[in-house]
N, C-alpha and C positions, 0 to 999 in steps of 0.2 A: 333459375334460381336455385338458392339452395333451402331445402325443407326446414322446415321452425324443427323438426326432432335432431337432425341433423346438428342445427349451433347449440340445442338444446346439450346432446351431447360432447359437442366440443368443450362448453364452457363447465360440462360436471367434470371432464377428462383436467380442464386448467382447472378448477377448484380443490380435484384429487391432488394433484402435481403439490398444489402450493402449500395447503393444508396437512397433508399425511405423506409426504416426502420421507421415505428410509434413514434410517441412518446407521450404514451397515459395520459393524465391527465396533469393539471399544477404542480402537484407535483413531477410526476415521471419526468418533465421537468426538473423541477428549480432542482432536485438533480443530475440528468444527467449534469446541467450545471455548479454545482458546483462540480462534483467530475473533468469534465474537467481542472474548475481553478484549484482544489487542485495538479491536474497533472501537474502544467507548461502548461495546453494548453487553451491559456487564449486570444492572439490576434487572429483576422478572417485568415491572415496568415497561423498560426500556425494549425487552423482547419479545414481550406480547406485542408494542408498536412497530417492533421492524416486520412479525411474522403479517401482520394486519398491513402491510404499505405489501408486502410479498404478494397477499395474494390480493389488493387491490388492482395489484402493477401485472400478476399475469391475466386477469379478468378483462382489465382494459386491450393489454395486448392482443387479448385472442379475440375480443371482441372487436376488435380494429379490424383482425387479420379476416373474422367470419364477414361482417363490413364489406374488406376488399374481395374476398370471394365469392360475395354475393353479386355485385356492382358486375362483375368477371363473367358471372352467370355462369359458374363450374358445376359440375355434378356435386352430388354431397358427400361420397367418398374424398375428390380432391381436397371439397373444398374442408371437410375434416381433418384432413394433412395442415393444411396451411392454416387453421385457425389452432390445432397442438403447438402449430411452428411458433405460430404467434405466441402461446401459452409459455413455449418452453425460452425466448429470448425474453417477454415479462421476466421470469424467474432469475432468469441469466446474468439479466442487466441488474437487480438488486442483490445475485450474489458478486458480483464485480466489482459493484460499490463496498461493498461491505471489505472485499479482500483488500481493496486499492485506498482506503480508509485506513487500514489497518497495516500496511507498508511505509505511510507516511507517519502514524504516529510511533511506529518503530523508528523509522530514518531518525523520527523527531527527538525520541529517546538516546538514541545513538550520538547525536551530534550534540547532547543535551549533558551527557553524562561526562565527559573533561570538567563543565563544571560543574555540577555538582560533587565530582571528588576533590576540587581546591574548593571549595566552600564547607567540606567535609573534613579536609585537614585543617584549613581556618580554623574549624572548630576546636578541634580535638587540639590543638597547638594554644589554645586561648584557655584549655582547664576543662573543656567539657568532658563527660563519658562519651563513646563509643552510642550507646542508645539516643542519651541526649542532645547529643550534634546529629542524629540520625533522625530526628523527631523534630529538630530547631531548623535542619538544613530541608526536609519535605514539606513543612509551613512556611519557609522563604521561596521557594520554587513554587510556590501554587498564584498560577495567573501568569506565568512567563512561561514556564517547561511544565505544564499542567498533567501531562501524558507520563513525566518521570514523576512527579509528584505524587501523582496517584499511585503507583505502583509504589514506592517508596512507604508512602501509607501503608498499602496491605503488607507489604515487606514489614514493617514496624508491629502490624496489627500480629502476624505471625510469630515475632520472636516474641512478644510480650505474651504470647502463649504455651510458648516455654519450646519452640522450634531454634535449632542454634543457626548463626547467620549463616554456616557457609552452605546447610539445607534452604534454608530458607529464600537463599539470594539460587540455589541452582535452581529451585521452584520456578522461580519468578523468571530463570532465564527459558526456562520449558512452555514456560505460559506464556511471553510475548516475543521469543525466538534472537533475545538481545544474548547471544554469549560470551561478549564481556563480563555481563551481570553473575556467570558463574566464577570468569577467572577473577572475578573481586570478592565472592566466595571463597576461593578456596586461597586468596591473598589473606585474610582474616583467619580461615582458618591455621594456616602456617604462621601467622602473626601469631596471633593465639597457643600454637602449639611450643613455638621457638622462643616466645616472650619478644620478639622483634618490635622498632618502633612501627605504628600502625601508620601514623602519618604521612612521613619517611616514605611508606609501603604506596600510600597514594599520590603522592605526589611523583614517584617515578611511572605508575599506572598513567595519571593523567598528563604527562610528559609524553607517555609509549601512544596513546589514542592519539593526542594531537597529532604527533609524527607522524602515525598509519593513515591517519585523514589528508592530510598532506601530501604523502605521497600517493593515493587514492586520488585525491584533485588534481596532482600534476600528470597521471594516466590518464586518466578522463579528456585534460587539454592537451594530452599528443593523441589519443583517439579523435579528438573534436578535429585536429587539422588533416587527418586523413578523413573522415564525414564529409568536411567540408569540400572538400573536392568534385562530388556529388553533384549538389547543386550549381555551384562553381562550372560542372560541365553542362548542366542540363539548361541551365539559364545566360551563364552571361557568355558561354561560346558562341548558340547563336549568332548573338547580338555584337559580340565583335567578326563574328564572321561574316552579315551584312553588312557591318559598316568599314570593312575592309575589302571584299570583296564586291560590293553590290559599285563603286565608283568604278570600278576594275571594268566590270562587266557595259557599266552603259557606255565608257568613251571604247570598248572595245567596240558596241552595236552602230557607235555613231563613226567611227572608224567605215562599219563594213558598209555603213548607206553611201559613204561618200566617195568611196571606192566603188561602189554598185554604182553610182548617178556619173561616176565620169567615166 
């Protein structure tokens, strides 16, 4: 059995991992902040709740691994290693959840971006200014495109505080990983500099994004036709061979039996 001090040491190690995990370097810390932002964990209350969830997950996984090591009657040192492994798994589980959620929200923003551009250029052609049209579209997307609507509100706040549209959209692209926002900011800056019609520019960008999305879907469809060969070979081919070969083998055995009998 694992001694009680060993279990206590493992639990302490797990708590240290969850609570005092260092963030090394400014870039790594900024990437972590951007990932939490993209996952929707932005307020201090949400981040405290996430940290509490991390601590709970680490401690629960560590306790479960310690009980497993105790049932297996491992010595203290291997038992502590098993408990530490359980703590690491508990930590990585929450970390993976944040990454998956951030990727899903980013994909949702990319998919909703052409809709936002369509609404924005319609509002501007209706006589609204860029700032008013942006705020109106952000409000209209609430409930159906929450991730993009929330990011648009953050951009609107930055612009209202004096940031230029190109800079605000570039910051958003760095924060969310949606590079199309940086392209949108460049187009807005060029339109402002050269005096071109922004509504027409937004329409062209929306059509371009839809074209790129269609090409991506076609590429995935072509890849799926190749990937589907693996399950077909793994599941369909043995069944087909059984249906074709088994009757032939049965007839062969029957013929051999008749030949032997005669």
